C-alpha positions as CSV (number, residue, x, y, z in Angstrom):
1,M,-18.0,31.7,-3.5
2,I,-18.0,34.5,-5.4
3,V,-19.3,37.2,-3.8
4,P,-22.7,38.2,-5.4
5,D,-23.5,42.1,-6.1
6,A,-20.6,43.2,-4.2
7,P,-21.7,47.1,-3.6
8,Q,-20.1,49.4,-6.0
9,R,-18.3,52.5,-4.4
10,R,-18.8,55.8,-6.1
11,I,-14.8,56.6,-6.7
12,D,-13.6,59.3,-5.7
13,T,-9.8,58.4,-4.3
14,I,-7.3,56.5,-7.2
15,G,-4.3,54.8,-6.7
16,F,-1.4,54.7,-9.1
17,I,1.2,52.5,-8.6
18,G,4.1,52.4,-11.4
19,L,5.8,55.5,-12.5
20,G,8.0,54.6,-15.4
21,V,7.9,55.7,-18.8
22,M,4.2,55.1,-19.5
23,G,2.8,55.3,-15.9
24,D,4.1,58.7,-15.6
25,P,1.9,60.4,-18.0
26,M,-1.1,58.7,-17.4
27,C,-0.8,59.5,-13.6
28,G,-0.8,62.9,-14.7
29,H,-3.1,63.0,-16.8
30,L,-5.1,61.2,-14.5
31,A,-4.4,64.0,-12.1
32,R,-5.1,66.9,-14.7
33,R,-8.6,65.8,-15.9
34,S,-10.4,62.9,-13.3
35,G,-11.0,65.6,-10.5
36,L,-10.6,63.1,-8.3
37,G,-7.7,62.9,-5.7
38,V,-5.0,60.7,-6.3
39,L,-2.2,58.9,-4.1
40,A,0.9,57.3,-6.6
41,Y,3.5,55.2,-5.6
42,D,6.4,54.2,-7.2
43,P,9.9,53.0,-5.7
44,R,12.1,56.4,-7.5
45,A,11.2,59.7,-5.9
46,E,12.1,61.9,-8.9
47,P,8.4,61.1,-10.6
48,L,6.8,61.4,-7.7
49,G,7.9,64.8,-6.8
50,R,7.1,65.9,-10.2
51,L,3.5,65.1,-9.5
52,E,3.1,66.4,-6.9
53,A,3.0,69.4,-8.1
54,L,-0.3,68.2,-9.7
55,G,-1.8,67.4,-6.6
56,V,-0.6,64.1,-6.8
57,Q,0.3,62.7,-2.8
58,P,2.9,60.2,-2.8
59,S,1.8,56.8,-1.4
60,D,2.6,53.1,-0.6
61,P,1.1,50.5,-1.4
62,P,-0.6,49.2,1.9
63,R,-2.2,53.0,2.3
64,I,-3.2,53.5,-1.1
65,A,-5.1,49.9,-0.7
66,A,-6.6,51.1,2.8
67,A,-7.5,54.5,1.5
68,A,-8.2,54.5,-2.8
69,D,-11.7,53.1,-4.2
70,A,-9.7,52.1,-7.8
71,I,-6.3,51.4,-7.6
72,I,-4.4,51.6,-11.0
73,L,-1.2,49.6,-12.2
74,S,1.4,50.3,-14.5
75,L,4.2,47.7,-14.0
76,P,7.1,46.1,-16.4
77,D,5.6,42.4,-16.4
78,G,3.4,39.8,-15.1
79,K,5.7,39.7,-12.2
80,A,5.8,42.6,-10.9
81,V,2.3,42.5,-11.2
82,E,1.5,39.6,-8.9
83,S,4.2,41.0,-6.1
84,V,2.0,44.4,-6.5
85,I,-1.0,42.0,-5.7
86,A,0.2,40.6,-2.7
87,Q,1.0,43.2,-1.2
88,L,-2.7,45.7,-1.8
89,E,-4.6,41.8,-0.7
90,P,-4.7,42.2,3.1
91,H,-5.8,45.6,3.1
92,L,-8.5,45.6,0.1
93,R,-12.7,45.3,0.7
94,A,-15.1,44.2,-1.7
95,G,-16.8,47.7,-3.5
96,Q,-12.8,48.4,-4.7
97,C,-11.6,48.1,-8.0
98,I,-7.9,46.7,-9.7
99,I,-6.9,47.9,-13.0
100,D,-3.5,46.4,-14.5
101,T,-2.2,48.4,-17.4
102,S,0.6,46.6,-17.5
103,T,1.4,43.9,-19.7
104,S,0.7,40.5,-18.1
105,P,-0.4,36.5,-19.0
106,V,-3.4,35.5,-19.9
107,E,-3.6,33.2,-17.4
108,L,-2.1,35.1,-14.2
109,T,-4.5,38.2,-15.2
110,R,-7.4,35.7,-15.3
111,R,-6.0,34.0,-11.9
112,I,-6.4,37.1,-10.1
113,G,-9.5,38.2,-11.6
114,D,-11.0,35.0,-10.0
115,R,-9.3,35.3,-7.0
116,L,-10.6,39.0,-6.7
117,A,-14.3,38.1,-7.5
118,E,-13.8,35.5,-4.7
119,R,-14.0,38.5,-2.4
120,G,-16.2,41.1,-4.2
121,I,-13.5,43.4,-5.9
122,D,-13.6,44.2,-9.2
123,F,-10.9,43.8,-11.2
124,A,-9.7,45.1,-15.3
125,D,-6.9,43.9,-17.2
126,A,-6.8,47.6,-19.1
127,P,-3.1,47.1,-20.8
128,V,-2.0,50.5,-23.2
129,A,-0.9,50.9,-27.2
130,R,0.7,53.0,-29.2
131,T,4.0,55.3,-28.2
132,R,4.6,57.4,-25.4
133,E,4.6,60.5,-27.0
134,A,0.9,59.2,-27.3
135,A,1.0,59.0,-23.4
136,A,2.6,62.6,-23.1
137,R,-0.7,63.5,-25.2
138,G,-3.0,61.1,-23.5
139,E,-3.6,59.4,-26.6
140,L,-3.4,55.9,-25.5
141,S,-5.6,52.9,-27.0
142,I,-6.5,51.5,-23.6
143,M,-7.8,47.2,-24.6
144,V,-10.1,46.3,-22.0
145,G,-11.1,42.8,-20.5
146,A,-13.4,43.5,-17.6
147,A,-17.6,42.6,-17.0
148,E,-19.6,45.1,-18.4
149,A,-20.5,47.0,-15.5
150,T,-16.7,47.1,-14.4
151,F,-16.0,48.8,-17.7
152,A,-18.7,51.2,-17.4
153,R,-17.4,52.3,-13.5
154,I,-14.0,52.5,-15.3
155,R,-14.8,54.1,-18.7
156,P,-14.4,57.5,-17.7
157,I,-11.3,57.2,-15.5
158,L,-9.2,55.5,-18.8
159,E,-10.5,57.8,-20.7
160,T,-9.0,60.7,-18.9
161,M,-5.1,58.7,-20.3
162,G,-6.5,57.1,-23.4
163,S,-8.5,58.5,-26.8
164,D,-9.3,55.0,-27.4
165,V,-10.8,53.0,-25.0
166,T,-12.4,49.9,-26.1
167,L,-14.3,46.0,-24.1
168,C,-12.6,43.8,-25.6
169,G,-14.4,41.0,-23.6
170,P,-13.9,39.1,-20.3
171,V,-11.2,39.3,-17.7
172,G,-8.1,38.7,-20.2
173,C,-9.7,39.5,-23.4
174,G,-7.4,43.0,-23.2
175,Q,-4.6,41.4,-22.2
176,V,-5.2,38.9,-25.5
177,V,-5.6,42.1,-28.0
178,K,-2.8,43.7,-26.3
179,I,-0.5,41.0,-26.7
180,L,-1.2,40.5,-30.4
181,N,-1.0,44.1,-31.4
182,N,2.5,44.2,-30.1
183,M,3.2,40.3,-31.6
184,L,2.3,41.8,-34.8
185,L,4.2,45.5,-34.2
186,F,7.4,43.6,-33.7
187,Q,6.9,41.1,-36.7
188,Q,6.5,44.5,-39.0
189,C,9.6,46.2,-37.6
190,G,11.2,42.9,-38.4
191,A,9.7,43.2,-42.5
192,L,10.8,47.4,-41.6
193,A,14.5,46.0,-41.0
194,E,14.7,43.4,-44.1
195,A,13.2,46.4,-46.4
196,I,16.3,48.7,-45.3
197,A,18.6,46.2,-45.8
198,I,17.1,45.1,-49.3
199,G,17.1,48.5,-50.2
200,R,20.2,50.0,-49.5
201,R,21.8,46.3,-50.9
202,N,20.1,47.8,-54.5
203,G,21.0,51.0,-54.6
204,V,18.2,52.9,-52.3
205,P,18.7,54.2,-49.5
206,P,16.6,54.1,-46.5
207,D,15.8,58.1,-46.3
208,V,14.3,57.5,-49.9
209,L,12.9,54.2,-49.4
210,L,10.7,54.5,-46.2
211,P,9.2,58.3,-47.0
212,T,8.2,56.4,-49.8
213,L,6.5,53.2,-48.7
214,A,4.8,55.4,-46.3
215,M,3.0,57.2,-49.6
216,G,1.9,53.4,-50.5
217,S,0.2,50.6,-49.6
218,A,3.1,49.5,-47.7
219,D,2.1,52.7,-45.0
220,S,1.6,51.3,-41.1
221,F,2.0,52.9,-37.9
222,A,5.3,51.0,-37.6
223,L,6.9,52.1,-41.1
224,R,5.9,56.3,-39.2
225,N,7.2,55.6,-35.4
226,H,9.8,53.1,-35.6
227,G,10.9,53.1,-39.1
228,L,11.0,56.6,-39.8
229,K,11.7,57.7,-35.8
230,A,13.7,55.4,-35.2
231,M,15.4,53.4,-37.8
232,L,16.3,55.8,-40.5
233,P,17.7,57.5,-37.9
234,G,19.8,55.0,-36.0
235,L,17.9,56.1,-32.7
236,F,17.5,53.5,-30.0
237,P,17.6,54.6,-26.4
238,E,17.2,53.1,-23.1
239,R,14.4,54.3,-21.2
240,A,12.2,53.0,-23.9
241,F,10.6,49.7,-25.2
242,S,13.3,48.0,-25.0
243,T,14.4,44.6,-26.6
244,R,14.0,42.6,-23.3
245,Y,10.4,44.2,-23.7
246,A,9.6,42.9,-26.1
247,M,11.0,39.5,-25.6
248,K,9.0,39.4,-22.8
249,D,5.4,39.9,-24.5
250,L,6.7,38.0,-27.5
251,S,6.8,35.3,-24.7
252,Y,3.3,35.6,-24.0
253,A,2.0,35.1,-27.4
254,L,4.4,32.5,-27.9
255,D,2.3,30.8,-24.7
256,M,-1.1,31.7,-26.2
257,A,-0.4,29.9,-29.4
258,A,0.7,26.6,-28.5
259,G,0.2,24.0,-30.9
260,L,-0.2,26.6,-33.4
261,D,1.9,26.4,-36.6
262,V,3.2,30.9,-35.7
263,A,7.1,30.4,-38.0
264,G,6.7,34.1,-38.0
265,A,5.9,34.7,-34.3
266,M,9.4,31.8,-33.7
267,L,11.3,34.1,-36.3
268,T,11.1,37.4,-34.3
269,M,11.9,36.4,-31.2
270,Q,15.2,34.6,-32.5
271,R,16.5,38.2,-33.9
272,L,15.3,39.7,-30.0
273,R,17.1,37.4,-29.1
274,Q,20.2,37.5,-31.0
275,A,20.0,41.8,-30.3
276,E,20.2,41.0,-27.1
277,A,23.3,38.8,-27.2
278,E,25.3,41.4,-29.7
279,G,24.5,43.7,-26.3
280,Y,21.3,45.5,-27.5
281,G,18.9,44.0,-24.5
282,D,18.3,47.6,-23.0
283,L,17.7,49.5,-26.3
284,Y,14.5,50.5,-28.3
285,H,13.6,47.4,-29.9
286,P,13.8,49.0,-33.5
287,V,17.5,48.4,-32.6
288,V,16.7,44.7,-34.0
289,L,17.7,46.2,-38.3
290,K,21.1,45.9,-36.7
291,V,20.9,42.5,-36.2
292,I,19.2,41.9,-39.8
293,D,20.9,44.5,-41.2
294,P,24.4,45.8,-39.8
295,Q,26.3,48.3,-40.6
């Protein structure tokens, strides 16, 4: 039975679990801008040591669950989210709020939200979009799935990390929007790679093609960030959003699309798998250029 009108405690202490490429700067902005106490956990000591200088206290999931009024997750995938939720649940109580900023399957997200609601615990999926540079500036786009009252409660927290915070609907809807955002981005990167390959073979080098396209109707976020900053210089670092991460997010989109003809998304997955097979699985996902336009 769902607990009716569970008490909503004032948020004085926030827990943050997962200090990776996005979580590390997000937690830093939270500590600097929120004026609240922040407890954090990551299996690596290095980000915890750096964030201690901002007043963040190292902790672990059980202690965070016991002490925090709201807990933010920034984890690699749905399996990690499910694992951490299992560690938190025995220590949670009515009135707390869990905010998952990871990109997780919609069905899993809604199942977790329903389970926590039965105990009077608020849940919001709030996956983040844009680049790690945007995370460093505190200018992420945050797509939220939550009840309206929960959204009102957590919006000031999310605004410490993002410049655009949007309620997309009830629990799960933030994930729907984020997953489709990424599906479109991956397809656009494939289209950019095709344009680079065709242009190069017909006498127009990428350093002429892409800046010129950016001044026309083909301009896009993907062109300016993934095309000009990664594909053009050939920079596909590790510890960025890898080919494997792209495959994971695109698989979530394909799961949602069951029964629909989504040939573009399926071709994009085929190319990502080929990139992984050629040894690019840990590299920044615009490396798909090397599959489409091998040099």
